MIKEVEX-649212 format. One line per 5 residues: their letters; for each residue x, y, z of C-alpha. Coordinates in steps of 0.001 Angstrom, whole numbers. Layout:
BEGIN
a	X/Y/Z  ...
//
This chain:
BEGIN
msepr	7776/-65815/10535  4427/-65034/10403  3182/-63610/7107  3341/-59714/6910  1/-57538/6895
akllt	-767/-54233/5899  -3714/-52553/4233  -3312/-49680/1124  -6446/-48051/466  -8582/-50653/-431
grpvg	-8217/-52407/2774  -7297/-56016/1166  -4165/-57901/2899  -992/-57484/954  1192/-60838/809
sgrlf	4459/-61378/1478  6800/-59697/-965  4198/-57688/-2337  4041/-55052/59  3880/-52386/-2977
aispr	2253/-53832/-5268  -684/-52495/-6643  -3300/-54467/-8793  -4834/-52814/-11360  -8211/-52530/-9521
slrtt	-6305/-51303/-6528  -4843/-48305/-8741  -8354/-47363/-10425  -9534/-47366/-6858  -6363/-45547/-5412
accaf	-7025/-42837/-8295  -10388/-43000/-7519  -9644/-41691/-4226  -6998/-39498/-4731  -9274/-36948/-7271
vaflm	-12117/-37285/-4450  -9468/-35734/-1791  -8332/-33401/-4379  -11739/-32054/-5054  -12437/-31362/-1809
agpli	-9026/-30127/-750  -9868/-26552/-2231  -12787/-25867/12  -11365/-27989/3233  -8238/-25403/2896
aqdrv	-10274/-22137/1740  -12645/-23298/5298  -9476/-22289/7659  -9516/-18866/6306  -10999/-15076/6133
sgrvv	-10444/-12325/3240  -11752/-9082/3085  -10746/-5085/3172  -10043/-2667/5873  -11391/784/4510
eaatl	-12209/4197/5650  -15550/4423/6588  -16091/8478/5365  -14506/7907/2323  -14535/4204/1583
apieg	-10933/4863/278  -8362/1920/1417  -6180/1604/4237  -2975/310/4543  -1564/-1116/7472
aqvfv	-4248/-1658/9538  -4080/-4778/11862  -6350/-8015/11633  -6230/-10306/14379  -8120/-12686/16712
pgadl	-8246/-11211/19820  -5769/-13296/22345  -4614/-15649/19778  -1202/-15453/17813  -3247/-14748/15050
gvftd	-3013/-11553/12653  -1756/-9890/9415  -1234/-6437/8260  -3662/-5239/5287  -1870/-4166/2017
ddgsf	-1460/-1243/157  -5230/-1559/-1318  -6716/-2410/2255  -7108/-6457/1475  -6062/-8914/3988
vlqgl	-6165/-13136/4088  -5792/-13853/7567  -5001/-18194/7540  -5220/-21043/10276  -8241/-20022/11557
pagev	-10950/-23135/13216  -13934/-23768/11567  -16656/-22129/12473  -17385/-18524/13763  -14318/-16179/15043
tlrvr	-14350/-12518/16267  -11779/-10219/14170  -10899/-6598/15835  -9139/-4420/13680  -7160/-1188/14431
ligyr	-5022/1487/13590  -3412/4516/15815  -5736/7038/14488  -8751/5332/13716  -11720/3047/16199
svert	-10785/-313/16593  -13382/-2517/15087  -14666/-5809/16230  -17238/-8426/14339  -17697/-11920/14380
vtvga	-17306/-13560/10909  -17901/-16789/9638  -14529/-18679/8796  -14577/-18705/4993  -15757/-15602/3893
tdvqf	-13822/-13998/1310  -15853/-10257/1092  -15638/-9133/4585  -15486/-5366/4957  -14242/-3177/7978
elrte	-14988/530/7855  -12540/1953/10117  -13905/5403/11468  -11413/8678/11906  -11225/9115/16056
avald	-11932/12383/16608  -9587/12954/18827  -6414/10143/18466  -5239/9880/21718  -2724/7262/21426
eivvt	-1009/8890/18643  2381/8912/18987  4075/12541/18785  7541/13560/18387  8729/15569/21602
gtage	12374/16217/21346  12272/12862/24255  13572/9121/24200  10650/7104/23485  7299/7035/22606
rrara	4838/10001/23854  1130/9749/22567  -903/12488/22129  -2876/11716/25128  286/12994/27372
igntv	1200/16568/26068  -387/19191/27151  222/21492/24369  -1444/21284/20488  393/19665/18209
grlna	-399/20151/14543  -336/16650/12048  -617/15939/8822  -281/12692/7110  1409/13784/4162
eeite	1146/10031/2277  -2566/10617/2414  -2884/14525/1785  -305/12962/-1884  -2512/10360/-2444
sapsv	-5568/12920/-2768  -4305/16210/-3719  -815/15895/-5563  1631/18791/-4143  4896/20201/-6276
dvqgl	6365/21371/-2933  6340/20614/737  5097/24183/1418  2106/23211/-821  1626/20075/702
igarv	1076/21847/4206  -755/24663/2875  -3700/26362/5321  -4067/22671/6701  -2975/23371/10011
sglri	-4524/26409/11962  -1971/28760/13098  668/28336/10666  850/30692/7849  2755/29987/4416
rgasg	3241/33302/2652  3453/32579/-769  5992/35682/-2132  5419/35145/-6277  4185/32332/-8744
evgtg	7327/32485/-10308  8770/29221/-11034  11582/28084/-8424  10727/30570/-5821  9116/29745/-2063
gstsi	7650/31671/306  7777/32401/4633  6520/30844/7192  5159/31767/10325  3399/30418/13498
rgvgs	1324/32208/15727  2465/35713/13892  5380/37554/14561  6950/37959/17536  10605/39591/16980
lslsa	10891/43513/16289  13950/42343/13814  14703/38660/13717  13376/35929/11562  10134/34720/11936
epliy	10901/31130/10463  10397/28047/12506  12920/25504/13097  12934/22583/10656  13802/18790/11700
vdgir	14353/15714/9217  14068/12411/11069  15274/13991/14289  17969/16388/12815  18239/19930/11987
idnea	18191/21650/8405  19060/24869/7067  15660/26890/6748  17367/30291/6779  14557/32767/4296
igdga	16279/34222/1606  15236/37701/1553  14678/37427/5279  17526/38551/6946  20002/36460/5122
aftga	23107/38254/3300  22546/36163/15  19436/36800/-2503  20856/35273/-5920  18768/35871/-9188
fgdag	15492/35774/-7696  16121/38737/-5333  13751/38659/-2369  11478/36030/-4104  14241/33077/-3506
parin	13641/29596/-2873  12156/28208/435  14316/25269/1184  12040/23240/3015  11190/22662/-724
dlnpe	14274/20653/-1299  12416/17043/6  10318/15422/-2192  6750/15512/-1029  6038/11678/-2247
diesi	8851/10568/290  7039/12258/3495  5289/10252/5896  4121/12206/8359  4631/16186/9518
eiikg	4123/17443/12620  3966/21551/13573  4867/22524/17291  3668/25855/18085  4784/28499/19885
paaat	7780/28526/22896  5465/26531/25452  5307/23794/22866  9260/24090/22047  10728/24486/25330
lygte	12383/21513/24822  14078/22794/21778  15537/25688/23296  17489/28587/21650  16403/29312/17941
asngv	12581/27271/19215  10818/30590/20042  8943/30689/16577  8100/26943/16803  9431/23672/14956
iqiit	8233/21679/12389  9348/17849/12317  9354/15986/9147  9255/12329/9137  9909/10571/5927
kkgqa	9174/7311/5188  10592/4111/6504  10512/100/4688  8118/-3035/6041  8840/-6196/7228
dgsqv	6030/-8049/5357  7928/-8056/1630  8805/-5832/-723  6285/-3109/-2686  6896/-919/-5798
rlqvs	5237/2172/-6578  5287/4405/-9716  4421/7843/-10728  4089/9507/-13513  2214/12994/-13799
qgmsy	1559/15514/-16923  462/18725/-16933  562/22483/-17607  795/25872/-16265  -938/29313/-17315
lpnps	-2401/32678/-16549  -6072/33171/-17263  -6846/35599/-19124  -3421/37971/-18650  -5418/40926/-21016
evfpt	-7525/41203/-17928  -5185/39983/-15632  -2970/43366/-16019  -4539/46821/-16445  -5182/49045/-19015
vwgrd	-2760/51417/-19516  -3679/55318/-20133  -2457/58591/-21657  -3230/62063/-23380  -1287/62180/-26572
petge	824/65146/-26410  -657/67002/-29514  -3932/66676/-29451  -4584/66388/-25495  -6809/63342/-26393
lisln	-7139/60598/-23532  -5805/57611/-24956  -5893/53985/-23759  -3440/50482/-24769  -3880/47065/-23393
ivend	-198/46003/-23942  -1127/42081/-23781  -3463/42986/-26783  -1809/44841/-28333  1420/42211/-28781
iaqgf	-1099/39525/-30075  -2664/42096/-32697  698/42776/-34194  1778/39065/-33960  3914/38862/-31682
gspfg	1797/36614/-29375  873/36957/-25963  3890/37491/-23529  3028/34571/-21462  2351/31122/-22567
tghnh	1555/27872/-21291  4397/26186/-19091  4586/22012/-19295  5028/20285/-15827  5852/16679/-16127
aysas	7658/14475/-13444  8890/10733/-12864  9028/8768/-10101  9563/5527/-8302  9878/3842/-4896
itgga	10693/509/-3693  9689/-692/-13  10420/-3842/1757  12538/-5962/3998  12207/-8777/6722
etvqy	12132/-8939/10508  15983/-7275/10756  16547/-4927/7781  13821/-2871/6348  14250/-210/3318
flsgr	12984/2090/1607  14439/3621/-1810  12969/6311/-3353  13712/9119/-7018  11667/11542/-8836
fdrne	12556/13864/-11593  10526/17590/-11805  10207/19414/-14855  8674/22340/-13866  8001/25382/-16567
givpy	6521/29199/-16017  4255/31277/-18236  7554/32632/-19611  10226/30325/-21717  12684/31749/-19553
nwenq	11382/30322/-16263  11765/26676/-15426  13525/24388/-13119  14791/20908/-13402  15209/18881/-10209
lnart	16093/15790/-9227  15146/14254/-5830  16664/10638/-4059  16255/8838/-738  17501/5425/693
nftfs	16093/5126/4530  17613/1940/6108  16049/359/9408  18449/-2388/11042  16643/-4305/14222
pepaf	18946/-7211/15140  16681/-7330/18449  13681/-6008/19795  15612/-3725/22129  17628/-2208/19401
sanln	16733/-232/16241  18922/1731/13957  17860/4162/11127  19684/5494/8233  18342/8330/6011
igfht	19872/9701/3495  18237/12453/957  19968/14080/-1921  18167/16735/-4228  19765/18742/-7077
dkvss	18219/21392/-9190  18937/23978/-11607  16529/26524/-12145  15950/29976/-14622  14843/33191/-13195
asaaq	11809/35175/-14350  13367/37822/-11791  16900/38113/-12870  16221/41802/-13582  13170/43937/-13319
pvtth	10039/41397/-14368  8476/42022/-17460  5194/42264/-15693  6007/45723/-14241  6900/46539/-17612
iiwgs	3430/46288/-18621  1492/47446/-15341  3973/50931/-15969  3602/51008/-19862  2104/53851/-21537
pllrd	247/54043/-25111  2109/57000/-26081  4857/54414/-26952  2550/51996/-28608  4128/52792/-32161
tpsrg	7874/53041/-30690  10219/49463/-30369  8666/49002/-26994  4962/48295/-28177  3772/50373/-25159
yiant	6075/48772/-22462  7401/51094/-19934  11570/49977/-21068  11854/46655/-22390  9525/44167/-24433
aqefe	8767/40302/-23362  11745/39041/-26358  14431/41545/-24801  13621/39461/-21332  13942/36237/-22973
deveg	17340/37295/-25253  19044/39802/-23045  18877/38473/-19631  19725/35188/-17763  19056/33885/-14189
ienrd	20327/30922/-13342  20514/28881/-9858  22234/25504/-9257  20948/23923/-6248  22035/20953/-4102
rttvs	21425/19468/-1059  22627/16168/859  21060/15504/4492  21952/12242/6081  20736/11299/9749
lnleh	21782/7992/11977  18971/7257/14347  19937/4661/17064  17523/3554/19761  17781/914/22831
apldw	15903/-428/25429  17964/-2462/27228  15159/-2509/29766  11522/-2219/30387  12070/798/32233
frhrl	14615/2665/30661  14798/3661/27051  17984/5890/25085  18394/6839/21770  20956/9058/19666
tvgtd	20885/11122/16633  23527/12665/14714  23384/13798/11473  24627/16659/8442  22472/19336/6449
lsnir	24823/20011/3242  23575/22498/1007  24908/24437/-2204  23628/27260/-4026  25678/28775/-7264
strlc	23494/31625/-8494  24613/33832/-11685  22758/36765/-13294  23805/37929/-16771  22827/40911/-18690
rpdpg	24364/40689/-22145  25102/44084/-23846  22799/45887/-26118  24440/49000/-27501  21151/50232/-29371
gatpc	19164/50862/-26357  18880/49922/-22632  18931/46345/-21457  16582/45179/-18710  19056/45476/-16444
ffnvg	19524/49213/-17131  23695/48773/-18139  23698/49041/-21685  27426/47582/-21665  26227/44539/-19915
eksit	27099/43061/-16230  27980/39731/-14907  27500/38516/-10980  27971/35255/-9547  27171/34256/-5884
rlrst	28469/31063/-4282  26893/29968/-867  27509/26709/1530  25712/25863/4145  26635/23692/6816
vqsvd	24592/22319/9777  25785/19526/12081  23638/18018/15012  24248/15749/17697  21111/14989/19837
yglta	21585/12352/22944  18210/11483/25078  17076/9040/27481  14048/8319/29317  13815/6198/33034
sasvt	9808/5191/34049  9125/3811/36974  5617/2980/39019  5554/4744/42048  2338/2908/42503
pdlva	-147/882/40641  -1896/4000/39549  1354/6434/38989  3838/6266/36823  6672/8420/36772
stsfg	9346/9377/33795  12425/10863/33819  14075/12200/30740  16923/13759/30528  18520/15032/26493
aqfsr	21569/16718/25313  21755/18926/22302  24626/20434/19959  24138/21865/16419  26884/23993/14232
rqiqe	25854/26066/11470  28583/27391/9149  27932/29876/6230  30461/30435/3544  29543/32751/596
esaag	31814/34325/-2437  30661/36473/-4520  31986/38738/-8229  30042/41011/-9683  31572/43345/-13037
qglai	30039/45762/-15712  30963/46528/-18878  30828/43337/-20974  32768/43946/-24767  30898/42077/-26440
eqlet	27312/39888/-26400  29661/36573/-26692  31742/37610/-23273  30130/36361/-20510  32293/35616/-17709
vsata	33110/38372/-14592  36699/38408/-15884  35412/39641/-18873  33961/42746/-17901  36193/46198/-17305
gdqrs	38834/45918/-14855  37801/49265/-12829  34352/47831/-12569  34590/44622/-10608  33931/43929/-7075
aeedf	34627/40542/-5319  33430/39788/-1473  33516/36892/820  31954/36500/3902  31958/33375/6835
lenrn	29765/33460/9649  29525/30189/12916  27256/29660/15353  27318/26877/17832  24827/26198/20699
lglyv	24716/23503/22772  21315/22605/25659  20510/20415/28182  17184/19596/29158  16006/17403/32290
qeqla	11918/16606/32111  9790/14755/35084  6308/13736/34064  3645/11834/36450  1020/9936/34785
wrnrl	-1896/9075/37121  -3862/6291/35363  -3005/6815/31817  -5378/9732/31722  -3653/12248/33787
fltaa	-358/14018/32676  1507/16386/34787  4903/17724/32570  7543/19708/34276  10688/20504/32519
lrgdd	13699/22916/32210  16208/23498/29209  19388/25281/29352  21424/26918/26198  24991/28508/25420
nsafg	24965/29885/22187  28055/31861/20573  26001/34368/19580  25032/35533/22935  27473/38206/24123
eafdf	30762/37767/25671  29036/38905/29795  26111/36543/29469  26941/33353/30303  23444/30996/29355
vtypk	19865/31019/29141  17346/28325/31295  13876/27516/29856  11087/26162/31837  8224/24315/31119
fslsw	4781/23130/32804  2022/21192/31144  -1112/19099/32013  -3111/17177/30497  -6345/15031/31365
vvsee	-8336/12311/29494  -12062/13661/31155  -13561/11630/28944  -12204/8200/30692  -13162/9137/34280
sffgi	-16173/6996/35455  -17980/10346/36449  -17813/11229/33076  -21182/10700/30924  -21832/14130/29061
aplst	-23792/13498/25946  -22867/14195/23444  -19561/14576/24383  -17521/10605/23209  -14280/11806/24093
lrlra	-13339/15243/25757  -9166/16242/27198  -8285/19186/28953  -4677/20912/28033  -2794/23811/29641
awgea	1257/24069/29127  2966/27348/29697  6803/27592/28200  9529/29776/27492  11824/29587/24460
gqqpd	14920/31785/22593  15635/33166/19526  19585/34055/19625  21086/37205/17892  22884/37255/14896
afaai	26073/36077/14743  27891/39118/15177  25183/41403/16693  27168/40310/20106  30892/41540/18551
rtyap	32501/44559/17767  33817/44356/14153  35842/46486/11976  35811/47009/8130  38712/47097/5899
vtgpg	38758/50738/3784  42033/52174/1706  43774/54063/3656  46539/56803/3243  48796/55760/656
gqtal	46866/52809/-784  47419/51025/2033  44396/48431/3802  43243/50063/7048  40635/49433/9029
tpenv	37457/51638/10482  34842/51034/12798  31847/48643/12095  30159/47455/15109  30230/48760/18439
gnpel	28886/45333/19673  27240/44479/22957  28536/41961/25258  25524/41811/27478  23520/41309/24653
epevg	21021/38195/25248  18592/36147/23294  15049/37256/22629  12800/35117/25038  9685/33773/24317
qelev	6793/33239/26652  3823/31072/26273  391/30148/28025  -2039/28012/25879  -4850/26593/27145
gfdag	-7880/24208/25186  -9483/21324/24723  -9855/18062/22414  -13294/16433/22238  -15132/14143/20128
lfder	-18875/14318/19030  -21733/12513/18066  -19898/8786/18989  -16737/9928/17413  -18332/11909/13895
vslef	-17273/15290/14870  -13479/16654/16006  -13489/19574/17805  -9927/21203/18755  -9402/25147/20249
tyydq	-6574/26736/21459  -5838/30043/23019  -2756/31217/23819  -1094/34308/25035  3082/34645/24207
ntkna	5404/37944/24880  8722/37661/23527  11076/39503/26310  14394/40970/25858  13489/41979/21967
ivevp	16613/42913/19871  16404/46650/18739  18859/48868/16858  19596/51678/18561  21996/54627/17677
tlpsl	25286/54250/18574  26742/56570/21218  28964/59187/19191  31644/59572/22109  32507/55145/21845
gfpge	34019/56656/18263  31511/53937/16396  29066/55068/13546  25988/53438/13048  23408/51219/15234
rfvni	23986/48367/17990  21709/45448/19194  20327/45761/22736  17533/43796/24496  14952/46511/25227
gqvgn	12048/45467/23228  8905/43946/24302  6205/42277/21899  2818/40650/22575  1195/37811/20624
rgfel	-2251/36665/21276  -5089/34622/19956  -6882/31593/19565  -7024/28398/17125  -9759/26070/15870
tggan	-9912/22991/14037  -12902/21178/13217  -13745/17950/11409  -16635/15852/10247  -18045/13067/8635
vlagg	-21265/13928/7469  -22161/11082/5499  -20208/8092/6382  -20680/4084/4846  -22665/3485/1993
dvglr	-22205/4318/-1606  -21093/8416/-331  -18828/9290/2116  -18427/13251/2679  -16184/14639/4865
ldval	-15539/18256/6104  -12623/20118/7947  -12155/23425/8795  -8972/25278/9988  -9270/28710/11817
srnsn	-7210/30969/13431  -7271/34657/15302  -4085/36237/16015  -3182/39721/17142  -49/41240/18232
evedl	1367/44532/19272  4532/46034/20509  4349/46477/23732  7982/48295/25059  10874/49785/23039
gdles	12261/51112/25890  12889/54829/25703  12615/55056/21860  9598/56596/20677  9012/54771/17407
lahfa	11360/52132/15212  11644/52363/11703  10946/48746/10214  10142/50034/6364  10402/53741/6260
avgqf	10311/54112/2800  6435/53196/2792  5641/54162/6008  5865/50868/8555  7433/51935/12076
hvegf	6934/49690/15232  5004/52107/17721  4170/50894/20880  927/50489/21449  305/49374/17809
plggi	1007/46070/16079  4473/45762/14605  5413/47032/11041  2317/49328/11772  1012/51452/8576
fqpri	1547/55133/9792  574/57965/7006  -1670/60942/6984  -5347/59897/6691  -7677/61503/4399
lsaef	-10797/62048/5708  -12793/64568/3118  -11276/65805/-519  -13871/67757/-2915  -13442/69523/-6494
dsegn	-14910/72201/-6762  -16716/73755/-10195  -13529/74418/-11811  -12239/71249/-10845  -9606/72285/-7981
ltnlt	-9579/70624/-4944  -10942/71859/-1779  -12201/70927/1681  -8801/68795/2381  -9057/67702/5673
ceggd	-7156/64631/7389  -7217/63189/10759  -5235/65009/13645  -3926/64289/17094  -960/62791/18395
pltgg	1993/63532/14990  2751/59965/15060  -433/58092/15345  -3267/60251/14734  -6527/59633/16144
gpavp	-7760/63128/16588  -10432/65152/15038  -10297/66259/11293  -7970/69243/10558  -6433/70401/7143
cseag	-3971/67947/6234  -979/70810/6043  -1363/70907/9746  -1810/67116/10069  597/64522/10890
naylg	503/60983/10570  -2157/58298/11465  -2542/54516/11927  -3858/52762/8394  -3017/49199/9277
qptpv	-1016/46155/10011  990/43914/7414  55/40607/9063  -3648/39389/8623  -5844/38746/11992
wvgsv	-8085/36331/10396  -6473/32861/8292  -8746/30080/7655  -9161/26852/5325  -12129/24722/4693
sasls	-11519/21392/3019  -13982/18443/2073  -13735/15241/1280  -16248/13159/-1004  -15972/9916/-2252
vfdnl	-18750/7953/-4540  -18839/4086/-4300  -15154/2892/-3803  -13171/3812/-6722  -13698/7501/-6675
eiyal	-12685/10765/-4481  -12821/14125/-4732  -11415/16375/-3115  -11483/20857/-2581  -9651/23106/-731
gewes	-9921/26709/-56  -8677/29105/2077  -8483/32945/3037  -6884/35900/4919  -8227/39270/5911
ghtri	-7474/41714/8912  -4725/43549/6712  -3795/46107/4915  -915/45672/1465  736/48764/96
sgdvs	858/47569/-3776  3939/49814/-5625  2363/48654/-8709  -553/50521/-8218  449/53480/-6420
aahlf	3868/54362/-8785  1118/53796/-12059  -993/56935/-9986  1771/59164/-9129  4693/58388/-10937
frnsr	4336/56723/-14178  537/58923/-14437  -1025/55743/-16708  -3940/55380/-14937  -7558/56664/-16182
cihts	-8318/58297/-12817  -4868/60347/-12845  -5850/62129/-16028  -9614/62463/-15443  -9221/63710/-11924
cdpfl	-12109/61002/-11323  -11679/60851/-7718  -10740/63726/-5070  -9437/61737/-2726  -6901/60233/-5792
aaaeq	-5381/64143/-6244  -4916/64650/-2220  -2924/61855/-2355  -876/63309/-5112  -1161/66419/-3189
lvatg	375/65134/-153  2729/63416/-1636  3982/66806/-3795  4396/68405/-139  6260/65410/1576
qgslf	3852/64321/4248  3066/61090/2235  4804/58507/673  4694/58210/-3058  4852/54575/-2916
amagl	1746/54539/-376  -711/56794/-651  -2209/55757/-3638  -1723/52121/-3178  -3038/51175/586
mdggw	-5522/48081/-46  -7367/45877/2323  -5299/42733/2037  -8156/40251/2361  -8716/37411/-80
aklrt	-9853/33918/-657  -9455/31139/-2920  -9667/28001/-4515  -6548/26602/-3576  -7281/22817/-4703
lsaty	-9842/20664/-6453  -9020/17004/-7751  -10399/14136/-8674  -8830/10472/-7824  -10306/7467/-9798
hlpas	-9138/3990/-8141  -8701/1442/-10953  -10866/-1469/-10145  -8971/-4730/-8680  -9699/-6576/-11859
ltrsi	-8075/-4331/-13984  -4980/-4030/-11821  -4600/-7157/-11356  -4367/-8188/-15087  -1113/-6293/-14912
gasra	113/-7593/-12453  -446/-4710/-10040  -1901/-4109/-7028  -2880/-720/-6858  -3734/1572/-9880
sitlt	-4996/5287/-9354  -5550/8190/-11668  -6143/11821/-10244  -6303/14920/-11977  -5715/18316/-10099
gqnll	-6255/21725/-10031  -4188/24499/-8017  -4924/28042/-7809  -8154/27677/-9727  -10167/30469/-8692
tlwva	-9990/33612/-6465  -13320/34039/-4841  -13267/37325/-2813  -10888/39837/-2823  -12021/42717/-204
ekekf	-10178/45541/-2659  -10012/44367/-6062  -8709/48191/-7334  -7644/51721/-5830  -9024/54498/-7689
ghrlp	-9693/52297/-10615  -6496/50652/-11232  -6853/46708/-10936  -4458/44822/-8742  -2509/41873/-10703
dpets	-2599/39424/-7627  -4016/39666/-4080  -2215/37261/-2646  1811/38366/-3553  3848/39212/-1185
qaqpl	7436/40351/-2  9558/37191/1552  9405/39158/4661  6100/38651/6413  6333/42128/8016
nafiq	6841/43803/5073  3381/45157/3556  5041/46568/441  4610/44516/-2379  5747/45554/-6105
eawph	7625/43807/-9420  5420/39952/-8253  4718/37106/-10348  1383/36811/-9751  508/32744/-9014
fttle	-904/31277/-12197  -2976/27972/-12195  -1753/24539/-12935  -3545/21587/-14115  -1815/17938/-13830
avlrv	-2675/14453/-14276  -1006/11704/-12000  -860/8121/-12883  565/5831/-9718  454/2021/-9866
sf	1510/-142/-7432  3232/-3623/-7567
//
């Protein structure tokens, strides 16, 4: 047997039986070699990787989720939450890396393998042509293929730079054509939402709301709803039940041309909210804590000084009620509220299962101690993808809150505005009836709200050319509202009942929806692709309401309805249900992925339609052409240009019982229950149909540094539903609904953005959103006019805007040497609308004085970044071109007579208004309170500091930031601050109904300051 031979590091032969025997010398040599290899291992390993960050070019903010990869190779990673990446397994030398993310221009660069400080700066695409848009059909639709404009918001980016308490604040004025009308500054209330103005004479202007593909209830309190609760008209906006921190993106689908596939009820537009989902690259935990305060700057200046004459001396005296309370030791009626919130979320998963879990608690306090809100939100989103062709998404959201209302009775603000110096030395201390302390002690308004939303989305693509999707879900919400006015035998309570009262209302809303859609695509030629989509949607909405009320609480300790006087109790119960079934088919032709022609047809049947009306159809056509991708295109400085046009229809259903003949129970002879005619009904009642044409373009200029989006729209509401008097021969009293009206809405929208400074140590981006809207009542059938709010002079009149204000227009008025009113003339002409030469006011009728909705709505925002760590954001917004009617101001002059001007006869026009009201020619609420409604505010100012990476890593975190933000910081401009010397507390307050020009007894919007700490692990 030959001698075995081997070499072990030293190269020396090893004899038989000593194969693993090592001599001391060999051991020393081996150790030295191993040590050298260990020292060389780090550099050798580092040489196969590249690390760095991906940031936004204009702000230098880190970008999460960007893909960094080697083109043509199976090597790539995604950036983490601080924009960092590490790409391994690269060959030595130089390598080309590409970075891409939807919404940004791709960047490609050659780097040296082993580099550790590579920074890629991505520029926002001026026109995000390849961004995915929710259209209602199965499968992905990119923005380039859509012939209508869609407003898109990256909610995660907005909340990072400007945290918001609610979703309406998150949306704000950032999308052109969308208006959120903040009714009141009271904590727990919301505002109304409208898109492209108001198009209905009698129905709601609220858009449909979808969350993760299912419809949720969004009926505006005070806007046609039977339920008002403890907050009156300034009720909650149920879209605010969602936690802004849970939202990934929001899409605003504007008008009938865009919303055809959503059918009946969609003519007001659609808001799609997409919540956050899990991720397949490990788990991430985010914690957030915020502390802040709410206050009313200079309340003694916000609320006007009140005036009166001493009954004994005739001397004119004045009183500032807020300052007087402080001087007498009662303190200011208004304080500082403490706001705080705590939230946590975890995102993670693997290739098969991903998850997103979150929870948040908020405590918000108003400027009086009895106005506060405790709110809790939780969400669980799961994605299950066992194979690439199939995915299932389960989304569950839960919300509950308890709110203490500041408007359970007439607000204390009104008691200040209408106060009197003659009451300074009485127990009311100048308040018109009740002091701030009495509101706190004697009135209680509580609302408990909860909501659970569950949706399941199944998507399956068994073939390359075929995809289908099923979405089912339920939205269940409850409100329990109570109002208690404790008895006060010694004086009137703020509810005006000395004996006390209690009311309770329960509202339960259930919305169920099922949506199935499929899309099949085929290549007709190498350049032409045809996609056919079909879908069916069903929704059912049920509302149950029970209420009970009573007066005559015997003692303060009794606080239930059953404790009121038996003959002063009442109870009601109501139930309504609406069902809708819709089918659609759509065909889209795509030529070379740059020219898209789409045609669609939707048909609906709804339970609110009249029995004689079967169903309604809504057609749609659209065209989109990315001209800049054509070979012949070469227009400097345009880098991107897309032309688009769309025409389509969508509807809005009648009220649930508008078409049905109904009867009301009454007490008949002998105390027996009987029925009396209530609503004659209309078996031929149809839905209102919104028809719209929109044309526009999207452009990127100066190498994508500037974006520009322009849209012109012409919208008509046909078959508008109008209430007309019932013929006496039918035996039914009152009015009935018929389709006779037509309303036109026309305008344009402009959205622009510019990266003024990009790269380097400083970045600056400016964004502008501007819209102009005009509406007109085009047809009222045989009616001369239709009352909207007759008490303040608001009517629908052909040829004029919806809800136009019609009152006598005073052209001249003077005082003679003895103080008598002379030369009083008003606008003559048509008795209803005026428009003629001057005539004596005693011979004049009404004249058109303005419209309730603004003509112009806009916003400007700026984002400034300094180095890598500091971001400053500011948002200003404005409205103009509309008229408001302040009942607070008018009543102060003409009813309570506590203004300086009414006592000193400082203005003959005020004296003329007083005379017209006295003779019944003008409205008490309107004649002295008509004001230009224009205003501008600095809505948001915030600064975010990103902590250095070295500091965050020392605590085991991957990212941390601190944000200081302020809301409603400054009123920049008010078209008319006062009327006849009497100050308007807040130009922005309004009623929830968007067509109501009248506002009275509303809380001003107060200022909030907040500090937010975020940490990610």
